[in-house]
Every structure is written in structure tokens, then in C-alpha cells.
PyMOL Python script that loads the backbone (N, CA, C, O; Angstrom):
from pymol import cmd

cmd.read_pdbstr("""\
ATOM      1  N   MET A   1      -8.583 -24.895  27.933  1.00  0.00           N
ATOM      2  CA  MET A   1      -9.687 -24.250  27.238  1.00  0.00           C
ATOM      3  C   MET A   1      -9.968 -22.863  27.821  1.00  0.00           C
ATOM      4  O   MET A   1     -10.179 -21.898  27.086  1.00  0.00           O
ATOM      5  N   ILE A   2      -9.968 -22.780  29.164  1.00  0.00           N
ATOM      6  CA  ILE A   2     -10.217 -21.494  29.808  1.00  0.00           C
ATOM      7  C   ILE A   2      -9.072 -20.532  29.516  1.00  0.00           C
ATOM      8  O   ILE A   2      -9.292 -19.336  29.324  1.00  0.00           O
ATOM      9  N   HIS A   3      -7.833 -21.065  29.484  1.00  0.00           N
ATOM     10  CA  HIS A   3      -6.674 -20.215  29.197  1.00  0.00           C
ATOM     11  C   HIS A   3      -6.774 -19.613  27.798  1.00  0.00           C
ATOM     12  O   HIS A   3      -6.448 -18.441  27.612  1.00  0.00           O
ATOM     13  N   ALA A   4      -7.216 -20.389  26.814  1.00  0.00           N
ATOM     14  CA  ALA A   4      -7.347 -19.895  25.439  1.00  0.00           C
ATOM     15  C   ALA A   4      -8.394 -18.792  25.363  1.00  0.00           C
ATOM     16  O   ALA A   4      -8.202 -17.799  24.661  1.00  0.00           O
ATOM     17  N   LYS A   5      -9.505 -18.962  26.084  1.00  0.00           N
ATOM     18  CA  LYS A   5     -10.537 -17.925  26.078  1.00  0.00           C
ATOM     19  C   LYS A   5     -10.032 -16.658  26.762  1.00  0.00           C
ATOM     20  O   LYS A   5     -10.342 -15.550  26.323  1.00  0.00           O
ATOM     21  N   ALA A   6      -9.264 -16.813  27.825  1.00  0.00           N
ATOM     22  CA  ALA A   6      -8.704 -15.651  28.517  1.00  0.00           C
ATOM     23  C   ALA A   6      -7.722 -14.915  27.611  1.00  0.00           C
ATOM     24  O   ALA A   6      -7.693 -13.685  27.599  1.00  0.00           O
ATOM     25  N   GLU A   7      -6.923 -15.652  26.858  1.00  0.00           N
ATOM     26  CA  GLU A   7      -5.980 -15.025  25.919  1.00  0.00           C
ATOM     27  C   GLU A   7      -6.734 -14.258  24.837  1.00  0.00           C
ATOM     28  O   GLU A   7      -6.355 -13.135  24.501  1.00  0.00           O
ATOM     29  N   LYS A   8      -7.801 -14.851  24.285  1.00  0.00           N
ATOM     30  CA  LYS A   8      -8.594 -14.171  23.265  1.00  0.00           C
ATOM     31  C   LYS A   8      -9.192 -12.884  23.819  1.00  0.00           C
ATOM     32  O   LYS A   8      -9.182 -11.847  23.156  1.00  0.00           O
ATOM     33  N   LEU A   9      -9.711 -12.962  25.037  1.00  0.00           N
ATOM     34  CA  LEU A   9     -10.303 -11.788  25.660  1.00  0.00           C
ATOM     35  C   LEU A   9      -9.256 -10.718  25.902  1.00  0.00           C
ATOM     36  O   LEU A   9      -9.535  -9.534  25.712  1.00  0.00           O
ATOM     37  N   LYS A  10      -8.050 -11.106  26.319  1.00  0.00           N
ATOM     38  CA  LYS A  10      -6.967 -10.153  26.545  1.00  0.00           C
ATOM     39  C   LYS A  10      -6.589  -9.439  25.252  1.00  0.00           C
ATOM     40  O   LYS A  10      -6.376  -8.227  25.254  1.00  0.00           O
ATOM     41  N   HIS A  11      -6.507 -10.177  24.153  1.00  0.00           N
ATOM     42  CA  HIS A  11      -6.171  -9.578  22.860  1.00  0.00           C
ATOM     43  C   HIS A  11      -7.281  -8.649  22.379  1.00  0.00           C
ATOM     44  O   HIS A  11      -7.005  -7.590  21.816  1.00  0.00           O
ATOM     45  N   LEU A  12      -8.538  -9.042  22.599  1.00  0.00           N
ATOM     46  CA  LEU A  12      -9.655  -8.201  22.198  1.00  0.00           C
ATOM     47  C   LEU A  12      -9.653  -6.892  22.981  1.00  0.00           C
ATOM     48  O   LEU A  12      -9.897  -5.830  22.409  1.00  0.00           O
ATOM     49  N   ILE A  13      -9.385  -6.956  24.270  1.00  0.00           N
ATOM     50  CA  ILE A  13      -9.335  -5.753  25.096  1.00  0.00           C
ATOM     51  C   ILE A  13      -8.200  -4.841  24.646  1.00  0.00           C
ATOM     52  O   ILE A  13      -8.370  -3.623  24.597  1.00  0.00           O
ATOM     53  N   MET A  14      -7.043  -5.414  24.316  1.00  0.00           N
ATOM     54  CA  MET A  14      -5.923  -4.602  23.816  1.00  0.00           C
ATOM     55  C   MET A  14      -6.302  -3.920  22.509  1.00  0.00           C
ATOM     56  O   MET A  14      -6.024  -2.735  22.325  1.00  0.00           O
ATOM     57  N   LEU A  15      -6.934  -4.657  21.598  1.00  0.00           N
ATOM     58  CA  LEU A  15      -7.336  -4.090  20.315  1.00  0.00           C
ATOM     59  C   LEU A  15      -8.335  -2.965  20.516  1.00  0.00           C
ATOM     60  O   LEU A  15      -8.207  -1.905  19.903  1.00  0.00           O
ATOM     61  N   LEU A  16      -9.320  -3.181  21.360  1.00  0.00           N
ATOM     62  CA  LEU A  16     -10.323  -2.156  21.604  1.00  0.00           C
ATOM     63  C   LEU A  16      -9.720  -0.919  22.259  1.00  0.00           C
ATOM     64  O   LEU A  16     -10.149   0.200  21.977  1.00  0.00           O
ATOM     65  N   SER A  17      -8.737  -1.104  23.126  1.00  0.00           N
ATOM     66  CA  SER A  17      -8.104   0.059  23.763  1.00  0.00           C
ATOM     67  C   SER A  17      -7.323   0.881  22.750  1.00  0.00           C
ATOM     68  O   SER A  17      -7.286   2.107  22.851  1.00  0.00           O
ATOM     69  N   VAL A  18      -6.693   0.224  21.769  1.00  0.00           N
ATOM     70  CA  VAL A  18      -5.966   0.955  20.722  1.00  0.00           C
ATOM     71  C   VAL A  18      -6.944   1.746  19.860  1.00  0.00           C
ATOM     72  O   VAL A  18      -6.687   2.903  19.528  1.00  0.00           O
ATOM     73  N   VAL A  19      -8.057   1.128  19.501  1.00  0.00           N
ATOM     74  CA  VAL A  19      -9.061   1.825  18.694  1.00  0.00           C
ATOM     75  C   VAL A  19      -9.641   3.004  19.474  1.00  0.00           C
ATOM     76  O   VAL A  19      -9.801   4.095  18.928  1.00  0.00           O
ATOM     77  N   ALA A  20      -9.953   2.781  20.740  1.00  0.00           N
ATOM     78  CA  ALA A  20     -10.502   3.868  21.561  1.00  0.00           C
ATOM     79  C   ALA A  20      -9.492   5.007  21.693  1.00  0.00           C
ATOM     80  O   ALA A  20      -9.876   6.176  21.654  1.00  0.00           O
ATOM     81  N   LEU A  21      -8.214   4.683  21.847  1.00  0.00           N
ATOM     82  CA  LEU A  21      -7.181   5.708  21.944  1.00  0.00           C
ATOM     83  C   LEU A  21      -7.094   6.512  20.650  1.00  0.00           C
ATOM     84  O   LEU A  21      -6.951   7.734  20.682  1.00  0.00           O
ATOM     85  N   CYS A  22      -7.179   5.834  19.527  1.00  0.00           N
ATOM     86  CA  CYS A  22      -7.155   6.514  18.224  1.00  0.00           C
ATOM     87  C   CYS A  22      -8.340   7.475  18.107  1.00  0.00           C
ATOM     88  O   CYS A  22      -8.186   8.607  17.647  1.00  0.00           O
ATOM     89  N   ILE A  23      -9.508   7.020  18.520  1.00  0.00           N
ATOM     90  CA  ILE A  23     -10.698   7.870  18.456  1.00  0.00           C
ATOM     91  C   ILE A  23     -10.531   9.093  19.352  1.00  0.00           C
ATOM     92  O   ILE A  23     -10.912  10.198  18.966  1.00  0.00           O
ATOM     93  N   LEU A  24      -9.969   8.908  20.537  1.00  0.00           N
ATOM     94  CA  LEU A  24      -9.785  10.038  21.449  1.00  0.00           C
ATOM     95  C   LEU A  24      -8.729  11.015  20.959  1.00  0.00           C
ATOM     96  O   LEU A  24      -8.923  12.228  21.038  1.00  0.00           O
ATOM     97  N   ILE A  25      -7.610  10.498  20.451  1.00  0.00           N
ATOM     98  CA  ILE A  25      -6.520  11.376  20.004  1.00  0.00           C
ATOM     99  C   ILE A  25      -6.971  12.252  18.842  1.00  0.00           C
ATOM    100  O   ILE A  25      -6.692  13.451  18.822  1.00  0.00           O
ATOM    101  N   TYR A  26      -7.663  11.663  17.880  1.00  0.00           N
ATOM    102  CA  TYR A  26      -8.065  12.412  16.690  1.00  0.00           C
ATOM    103  C   TYR A  26      -9.438  13.051  16.835  1.00  0.00           C
ATOM    104  O   TYR A  26      -9.917  13.691  15.899  1.00  0.00           O
ATOM    105  N   SER A  27     -10.078  12.893  17.984  1.00  0.00           N
ATOM    106  CA  SER A  27     -11.422  13.448  18.233  1.00  0.00           C
ATOM    107  C   SER A  27     -12.390  13.052  17.119  1.00  0.00           C
ATOM    108  O   SER A  27     -13.090  13.893  16.556  1.00  0.00           O
ATOM    109  N   ILE A  28     -12.413  11.777  16.819  1.00  0.00           N
ATOM    110  CA  ILE A  28     -13.286  11.268  15.760  1.00  0.00           C
ATOM    111  C   ILE A  28     -14.700  11.175  16.304  1.00  0.00           C
ATOM    112  O   ILE A  28     -14.953  10.460  17.274  1.00  0.00           O
ATOM    113  N   LEU A  29     -15.616  11.893  15.682  1.00  0.00           N
ATOM    114  CA  LEU A  29     -17.002  11.910  16.123  1.00  0.00           C
ATOM    115  C   LEU A  29     -17.944  11.263  15.118  1.00  0.00           C
ATOM    116  O   LEU A  29     -19.109  11.013  15.428  1.00  0.00           O
ATOM    117  N   ASN A  30     -17.443  10.991  13.913  1.00  0.00           N
ATOM    118  CA  ASN A  30     -18.281  10.433  12.862  1.00  0.00           C
ATOM    119  C   ASN A  30     -17.487   9.365  12.118  1.00  0.00           C
ATOM    120  O   ASN A  30     -16.291   9.529  11.879  1.00  0.00           O
ATOM    121  N   GLU A  31     -18.146   8.284  11.755  1.00  0.00           N
ATOM    122  CA  GLU A  31     -17.439   7.205  11.062  1.00  0.00           C
ATOM    123  C   GLU A  31     -17.000   7.571   9.649  1.00  0.00           C
ATOM    124  O   GLU A  31     -16.224   6.832   9.043  1.00  0.00           O
ATOM    125  N   ARG A  32     -17.473   8.689   9.111  1.00  0.00           N
ATOM    126  CA  ARG A  32     -17.089   9.131   7.768  1.00  0.00           C
ATOM    127  C   ARG A  32     -15.924  10.128   7.796  1.00  0.00           C
ATOM    128  O   ARG A  32     -15.519  10.616   6.741  1.00  0.00           O
ATOM    129  N   GLU A  33     -15.385  10.436   8.957  1.00  0.00           N
ATOM    130  CA  GLU A  33     -14.237  11.352   9.028  1.00  0.00           C
ATOM    131  C   GLU A  33     -12.998  10.690   8.452  1.00  0.00           C
ATOM    132  O   GLU A  33     -12.810   9.479   8.566  1.00  0.00           O
ATOM    133  N   PHE A  34     -12.152  11.510   7.830  1.00  0.00           N
ATOM    134  CA  PHE A  34     -10.988  10.978   7.124  1.00  0.00           C
ATOM    135  C   PHE A  34     -10.035  10.234   8.047  1.00  0.00           C
ATOM    136  O   PHE A  34      -9.473   9.214   7.650  1.00  0.00           O
ATOM    137  N   GLU A  35      -9.841  10.714   9.254  1.00  0.00           N
ATOM    138  CA  GLU A  35      -8.907  10.059  10.172  1.00  0.00           C
ATOM    139  C   GLU A  35      -9.323   8.621  10.462  1.00  0.00           C
ATOM    140  O   GLU A  35      -8.468   7.760  10.668  1.00  0.00           O
ATOM    141  N   TRP A  36     -10.624   8.356  10.481  1.00  0.00           N
ATOM    142  CA  TRP A  36     -11.102   6.987  10.679  1.00  0.00           C
ATOM    143  C   TRP A  36     -11.086   6.222   9.364  1.00  0.00           C
ATOM    144  O   TRP A  36     -10.652   5.071   9.316  1.00  0.00           O
ATOM    145  N   GLU A  37     -11.560   6.860   8.296  1.00  0.00           N
ATOM    146  CA  GLU A  37     -11.624   6.215   6.982  1.00  0.00           C
ATOM    147  C   GLU A  37     -10.238   5.817   6.479  1.00  0.00           C
ATOM    148  O   GLU A  37     -10.100   4.819   5.771  1.00  0.00           O
ATOM    149  N   SER A  38      -9.223   6.583   6.835  1.00  0.00           N
ATOM    150  CA  SER A  38      -7.881   6.305   6.325  1.00  0.00           C
ATOM    151  C   SER A  38      -7.212   5.127   7.030  1.00  0.00           C
ATOM    152  O   SER A  38      -6.182   4.637   6.567  1.00  0.00           O
ATOM    153  N   GLN A  39      -7.782   4.670   8.138  1.00  0.00           N
ATOM    154  CA  GLN A  39      -7.219   3.517   8.845  1.00  0.00           C
ATOM    155  C   GLN A  39      -7.536   2.231   8.086  1.00  0.00           C
ATOM    156  O   GLN A  39      -8.613   2.094   7.505  1.00  0.00           O
ATOM    157  N   LEU A  40      -6.595   1.296   8.096  1.00  0.00           N
ATOM    158  CA  LEU A  40      -6.824  -0.015   7.497  1.00  0.00           C
ATOM    159  C   LEU A  40      -7.681  -0.809   8.468  1.00  0.00           C
ATOM    160  O   LEU A  40      -7.257  -1.105   9.585  1.00  0.00           O
ATOM    161  N   ARG A  41      -8.909  -1.158   8.029  1.00  0.00           N
ATOM    162  CA  ARG A  41      -9.865  -1.825   8.915  1.00  0.00           C
ATOM    163  C   ARG A  41     -10.225  -3.197   8.355  1.00  0.00           C
ATOM    164  O   ARG A  41     -10.310  -3.385   7.141  1.00  0.00           O
ATOM    165  N   PHE A  42     -10.434  -4.135   9.248  1.00  0.00           N
ATOM    166  CA  PHE A  42     -10.749  -5.501   8.854  1.00  0.00           C
ATOM    167  C   PHE A  42     -12.155  -5.843   9.321  1.00  0.00           C
ATOM    168  O   PHE A  42     -12.508  -5.600  10.475  1.00  0.00           O
ATOM    169  N   TYR A  43     -12.960  -6.410   8.422  1.00  0.00           N
ATOM    170  CA  TYR A  43     -14.334  -6.793   8.713  1.00  0.00           C
ATOM    171  C   TYR A  43     -14.561  -8.225   8.235  1.00  0.00           C
ATOM    172  O   TYR A  43     -14.028  -8.641   7.206  1.00  0.00           O
ATOM    173  N   TRP A  44     -15.352  -8.965   8.990  1.00  0.00           N
ATOM    174  CA  TRP A  44     -15.727 -10.310   8.550  1.00  0.00           C
ATOM    175  C   TRP A  44     -17.110 -10.222   7.928  1.00  0.00           C
ATOM    176  O   TRP A  44     -18.093  -9.953   8.619  1.00  0.00           O
ATOM    177  N   ASP A  45     -17.188 -10.450   6.609  1.00  0.00           N
ATOM    178  CA  ASP A  45     -18.467 -10.452   5.907  1.00  0.00           C
ATOM    179  C   ASP A  45     -19.031 -11.865   5.903  1.00  0.00           C
ATOM    180  O   ASP A  45     -18.371 -12.804   5.456  1.00  0.00           O
ATOM    181  N   ARG A  46     -20.240 -12.009   6.397  1.00  0.00           N
ATOM    182  CA  ARG A  46     -20.849 -13.336   6.482  1.00  0.00           C
ATOM    183  C   ARG A  46     -21.278 -13.865   5.118  1.00  0.00           C
ATOM    184  O   ARG A  46     -21.216 -15.069   4.868  1.00  0.00           O
ATOM    185  N   GLU A  47     -21.711 -12.970   4.241  1.00  0.00           N
ATOM    186  CA  GLU A  47     -22.213 -13.413   2.927  1.00  0.00           C
ATOM    187  C   GLU A  47     -21.157 -14.193   2.137  1.00  0.00           C
ATOM    188  O   GLU A  47     -21.409 -15.340   1.769  1.00  0.00           O
ATOM    189  N   PRO A  48     -19.982 -13.610   1.863  1.00  0.00           N
ATOM    190  CA  PRO A  48     -18.973 -14.439   1.183  1.00  0.00           C
ATOM    191  C   PRO A  48     -18.161 -15.284   2.157  1.00  0.00           C
ATOM    192  O   PRO A  48     -17.321 -16.079   1.733  1.00  0.00           O
ATOM    193  N   ASP A  49     -18.408 -15.118   3.492  1.00  0.00           N
ATOM    194  CA  ASP A  49     -17.663 -15.814   4.537  1.00  0.00           C
ATOM    195  C   ASP A  49     -16.169 -15.578   4.357  1.00  0.00           C
ATOM    196  O   ASP A  49     -15.372 -16.512   4.257  1.00  0.00           O
ATOM    197  N   GLN A  50     -15.822 -14.299   4.320  1.00  0.00           N
ATOM    198  CA  GLN A  50     -14.444 -13.905   4.032  1.00  0.00           C
ATOM    199  C   GLN A  50     -14.075 -12.657   4.810  1.00  0.00           C
ATOM    200  O   GLN A  50     -14.926 -11.813   5.091  1.00  0.00           O
ATOM    201  N   LEU A  51     -12.807 -12.546   5.152  1.00  0.00           N
ATOM    202  CA  LEU A  51     -12.288 -11.355   5.805  1.00  0.00           C
ATOM    203  C   LEU A  51     -12.072 -10.282   4.747  1.00  0.00           C
ATOM    204  O   LEU A  51     -11.398 -10.515   3.743  1.00  0.00           O
ATOM    205  N   MET A  52     -12.646  -9.106   4.975  1.00  0.00           N
ATOM    206  CA  MET A  52     -12.536  -8.005   4.023  1.00  0.00           C
ATOM    207  C   MET A  52     -11.710  -6.889   4.647  1.00  0.00           C
ATOM    208  O   MET A  52     -11.790  -6.640   5.849  1.00  0.00           O
ATOM    209  N   VAL A  53     -10.922  -6.226   3.823  1.00  0.00           N
ATOM    210  CA  VAL A  53     -10.098  -5.106   4.256  1.00  0.00           C
ATOM    211  C   VAL A  53     -10.682  -3.848   3.632  1.00  0.00           C
ATOM    212  O   VAL A  53     -10.957  -3.806   2.433  1.00  0.00           O
ATOM    213  N   ARG A  54     -10.868  -2.829   4.456  1.00  0.00           N
ATOM    214  CA  ARG A  54     -11.433  -1.570   3.964  1.00  0.00           C
ATOM    215  C   ARG A  54     -10.545  -0.417   4.383  1.00  0.00           C
ATOM    216  O   ARG A  54     -10.032  -0.371   5.500  1.00  0.00           O
ATOM    217  N   GLN A  55     -10.377   0.522   3.447  1.00  0.00           N
ATOM    218  CA  GLN A  55      -9.659   1.761   3.725  1.00  0.00           C
ATOM    219  C   GLN A  55     -10.165   2.800   2.748  1.00  0.00           C
ATOM    220  O   GLN A  55     -10.169   2.578   1.537  1.00  0.00           O
ATOM    221  N   CYS A  56     -10.592   3.931   3.274  1.00  0.00           N
ATOM    222  CA  CYS A  56     -11.215   4.994   2.481  1.00  0.00           C
ATOM    223  C   CYS A  56     -12.348   4.398   1.660  1.00  0.00           C
ATOM    224  O   CYS A  56     -13.301   3.880   2.241  1.00  0.00           O
ATOM    225  N   THR A  57     -12.284   4.449   0.341  1.00  0.00           N
ATOM    226  CA  THR A  57     -13.369   3.904  -0.483  1.00  0.00           C
ATOM    227  C   THR A  57     -13.052   2.518  -1.017  1.00  0.00           C
ATOM    228  O   THR A  57     -13.873   1.940  -1.729  1.00  0.00           O
ATOM    229  N   GLY A  58     -11.900   1.972  -0.702  1.00  0.00           N
ATOM    230  CA  GLY A  58     -11.506   0.658  -1.224  1.00  0.00           C
ATOM    231  C   GLY A  58     -11.899  -0.485  -0.306  1.00  0.00           C
ATOM    232  O   GLY A  58     -11.796  -0.381   0.917  1.00  0.00           O
ATOM    233  N   THR A  59     -12.352  -1.583  -0.914  1.00  0.00           N
ATOM    234  CA  THR A  59     -12.678  -2.805  -0.189  1.00  0.00           C
ATOM    235  C   THR A  59     -12.157  -3.985  -1.000  1.00  0.00           C
ATOM    236  O   THR A  59     -12.416  -4.092  -2.199  1.00  0.00           O
ATOM    237  N   PHE A  60     -11.422  -4.863  -0.334  1.00  0.00           N
ATOM    238  CA  PHE A  60     -10.947  -6.054  -1.033  1.00  0.00           C
ATOM    239  C   PHE A  60     -10.832  -7.208  -0.052  1.00  0.00           C
ATOM    240  O   PHE A  60     -10.723  -7.011   1.158  1.00  0.00           O
ATOM    241  N   GLY A  61     -10.858  -8.412  -0.599  1.00  0.00           N
ATOM    242  CA  GLY A  61     -10.754  -9.604   0.227  1.00  0.00           C
ATOM    243  C   GLY A  61      -9.336  -9.798   0.714  1.00  0.00           C
ATOM    244  O   GLY A  61      -8.379  -9.600  -0.033  1.00  0.00           O
ATOM    245  N   TYR A  62      -9.204 -10.187   1.973  1.00  0.00           N
ATOM    246  CA  TYR A  62      -7.891 -10.423   2.558  1.00  0.00           C
ATOM    247  C   TYR A  62      -7.388 -11.772   2.077  1.00  0.00           C
ATOM    248  O   TYR A  62      -8.080 -12.781   2.216  1.00  0.00           O
ATOM    249  N   GLY A  63      -6.196 -11.795   1.516  1.00  0.00           N
ATOM    250  CA  GLY A  63      -5.643 -13.021   0.955  1.00  0.00           C
ATOM    251  C   GLY A  63      -4.655 -13.722   1.858  1.00  0.00           C
ATOM    252  O   GLY A  63      -4.001 -14.671   1.426  1.00  0.00           O
ATOM    253  N   TYR A  64      -4.524 -13.278   3.121  1.00  0.00           N
ATOM    254  CA  TYR A  64      -3.637 -13.893   4.103  1.00  0.00           C
ATOM    255  C   TYR A  64      -2.171 -13.834   3.681  1.00  0.00           C
ATOM    256  O   TYR A  64      -1.390 -14.725   4.015  1.00  0.00           O
ATOM    257  N   GLU A  65      -1.799 -12.786   2.949  1.00  0.00           N
ATOM    258  CA  GLU A  65      -0.403 -12.601   2.576  1.00  0.00           C
ATOM    259  C   GLU A  65       0.172 -11.423   3.348  1.00  0.00           C
ATOM    260  O   GLU A  65      -0.543 -10.476   3.675  1.00  0.00           O
ATOM    261  N   TYR A  66       1.447 -11.486   3.632  1.00  0.00           N
ATOM    262  CA  TYR A  66       2.115 -10.389   4.320  1.00  0.00           C
ATOM    263  C   TYR A  66       2.901  -9.596   3.294  1.00  0.00           C
ATOM    264  O   TYR A  66       3.746 -10.147   2.588  1.00  0.00           O
ATOM    265  N   MET A  67       2.624  -8.309   3.211  1.00  0.00           N
ATOM    266  CA  MET A  67       3.229  -7.494   2.174  1.00  0.00           C
ATOM    267  C   MET A  67       4.119  -6.384   2.714  1.00  0.00           C
ATOM    268  O   MET A  67       4.864  -5.780   1.943  1.00  0.00           O
ATOM    269  N   GLY A  68       4.068  -6.096   4.002  1.00  0.00           N
ATOM    270  CA  GLY A  68       4.636  -4.840   4.455  1.00  0.00           C
ATOM    271  C   GLY A  68       5.996  -4.887   5.101  1.00  0.00           C
ATOM    272  O   GLY A  68       6.462  -5.928   5.563  1.00  0.00           O
ATOM    273  N   LEU A  69       6.617  -3.724   5.120  1.00  0.00           N
ATOM    274  CA  LEU A  69       7.847  -3.398   5.824  1.00  0.00           C
ATOM    275  C   LEU A  69       9.072  -4.195   5.406  1.00  0.00           C
ATOM    276  O   LEU A  69      10.020  -4.304   6.185  1.00  0.00           O
ATOM    277  N   ASN A  70       9.084  -4.747   4.217  1.00  0.00           N
ATOM    278  CA  ASN A  70      10.284  -5.477   3.798  1.00  0.00           C
ATOM    279  C   ASN A  70      11.462  -4.539   3.567  1.00  0.00           C
ATOM    280  O   ASN A  70      12.611  -4.969   3.664  1.00  0.00           O
ATOM    281  N   GLY A  71      11.209  -3.292   3.270  1.00  0.00           N
ATOM    282  CA  GLY A  71      12.284  -2.329   3.087  1.00  0.00           C
ATOM    283  C   GLY A  71      12.858  -1.817   4.395  1.00  0.00           C
ATOM    284  O   GLY A  71      13.919  -1.193   4.399  1.00  0.00           O
ATOM    285  N   ARG A  72      12.181  -2.067   5.499  1.00  0.00           N
ATOM    286  CA  ARG A  72      12.633  -1.567   6.803  1.00  0.00           C
ATOM    287  C   ARG A  72      13.275  -2.651   7.656  1.00  0.00           C
ATOM    288  O   ARG A  72      13.708  -2.371   8.774  1.00  0.00           O
ATOM    289  N   LEU A  73      13.345  -3.858   7.169  1.00  0.00           N
ATOM    290  CA  LEU A  73      13.927  -4.946   7.944  1.00  0.00           C
ATOM    291  C   LEU A  73      15.436  -4.783   8.007  1.00  0.00           C
ATOM    292  O   LEU A  73      16.098  -4.622   6.982  1.00  0.00           O
ATOM    293  N   VAL A  74      15.967  -4.826   9.206  1.00  0.00           N
ATOM    294  CA  VAL A  74      17.407  -4.748   9.408  1.00  0.00           C
ATOM    295  C   VAL A  74      17.957  -6.169   9.393  1.00  0.00           C
ATOM    296  O   VAL A  74      17.543  -7.006  10.195  1.00  0.00           O
ATOM    297  N   ILE A  75      18.873  -6.438   8.498  1.00  0.00           N
ATOM    298  CA  ILE A  75      19.445  -7.776   8.380  1.00  0.00           C
ATOM    299  C   ILE A  75      20.574  -7.911   9.392  1.00  0.00           C
ATOM    300  O   ILE A  75      21.563  -7.179   9.348  1.00  0.00           O
ATOM    301  N   THR A  76      20.407  -8.845  10.285  1.00  0.00           N
ATOM    302  CA  THR A  76      21.428  -9.172  11.275  1.00  0.00           C
ATOM    303  C   THR A  76      21.657 -10.679  11.201  1.00  0.00           C
ATOM    304  O   THR A  76      20.878 -11.373  10.548  1.00  0.00           O
ATOM    305  N   PRO A  77      22.683 -11.205  11.837  1.00  0.00           N
ATOM    306  CA  PRO A  77      22.870 -12.656  11.822  1.00  0.00           C
ATOM    307  C   PRO A  77      21.649 -13.413  12.361  1.00  0.00           C
ATOM    308  O   PRO A  77      21.358 -14.520  11.907  1.00  0.00           O
ATOM    309  N   LEU A  78      20.935 -12.821  13.325  1.00  0.00           N
ATOM    310  CA  LEU A  78      19.757 -13.479  13.871  1.00  0.00           C
ATOM    311  C   LEU A  78      18.616 -13.490  12.861  1.00  0.00           C
ATOM    312  O   LEU A  78      17.975 -14.522  12.665  1.00  0.00           O
ATOM    313  N   THR A  79      18.356 -12.353  12.217  1.00  0.00           N
ATOM    314  CA  THR A  79      17.249 -12.319  11.230  1.00  0.00           C
ATOM    315  C   THR A  79      17.647 -13.064   9.966  1.00  0.00           C
ATOM    316  O   THR A  79      16.777 -13.549   9.242  1.00  0.00           O
ATOM    317  N   ASP A  80      18.923 -13.164   9.686  1.00  0.00           N
ATOM    318  CA  ASP A  80      19.377 -13.922   8.509  1.00  0.00           C
ATOM    319  C   ASP A  80      19.079 -15.407   8.658  1.00  0.00           C
ATOM    320  O   ASP A  80      18.804 -16.087   7.670  1.00  0.00           O
ATOM    321  N   ARG A  81      19.133 -15.909   9.880  1.00  0.00           N
ATOM    322  CA  ARG A  81      18.834 -17.335  10.138  1.00  0.00           C
ATOM    323  C   ARG A  81      17.344 -17.622  10.126  1.00  0.00           C
ATOM    324  O   ARG A  81      16.938 -18.759   9.888  1.00  0.00           O
ATOM    325  N   TYR A  82      16.525 -16.615  10.378  1.00  0.00           N
ATOM    326  CA  TYR A  82      15.079 -16.810  10.466  1.00  0.00           C
ATOM    327  C   TYR A  82      14.478 -16.749   9.075  1.00  0.00           C
ATOM    328  O   TYR A  82      14.671 -15.767   8.358  1.00  0.00           O
ATOM    329  N   THR A  83      13.763 -17.771   8.692  1.00  0.00           N
ATOM    330  CA  THR A  83      13.071 -17.774   7.393  1.00  0.00           C
ATOM    331  C   THR A  83      11.628 -18.123   7.613  1.00  0.00           C
ATOM    332  O   THR A  83      11.292 -18.880   8.524  1.00  0.00           O
ATOM    333  N   LEU A  84      10.772 -17.574   6.781  1.00  0.00           N
ATOM    334  CA  LEU A  84       9.339 -17.857   6.873  1.00  0.00           C
ATOM    335  C   LEU A  84       8.997 -19.064   6.037  1.00  0.00           C
ATOM    336  O   LEU A  84       7.836 -19.467   5.981  1.00  0.00           O
TER     337      LEU A  84
END
""", "prot")
cmd.dss("prot")
cmd.show_as("cartoon", "prot")
cmd.util.cbc("prot")
cmd.orient("prot")
């Protein structure tokens, strides 16, 4: 139980460090700046009890599907054996 909490805390710290680095690199001073708005952000809304994805002016419910980088996958004998 303690190990699981430590792992969660480690992942949260890594996530926060990436966000802080992004803010420092782009000198983001306001939450309405484009560099922040253009990032894909995930929020948990309590009202519908659902994970929401926001980017710029768009907001939609996260459907737990993976859509990205299928065109960049390099097919090798190892990845050919791996199926989801």
C-alpha cells in the first residue's frame, strides 16, 4: 500500500516538473496565453464525474481511446508480435 502511494507521488512530481519546465521555457505568465492554451490539458470535472480534455477553446469528454502516432510506428519483428 505504501509502495503504491509512493509511486503515485513520484508520477505526480514528474508531471508537475514537466508542467513547470514548460511554463519556464515559454515564460507563461497568464493562463490565457496561447502557449498554455495550445497544450492538451486534462481536467476531472466533478459534475459529470468525467475526465475532460481541453485545448484552446475546445472541450470534450475523454473516451479512453488511443488515437495518436500510428503513422510514426516503426514495424519490426518485435512490434509485429505485440498486439493491443
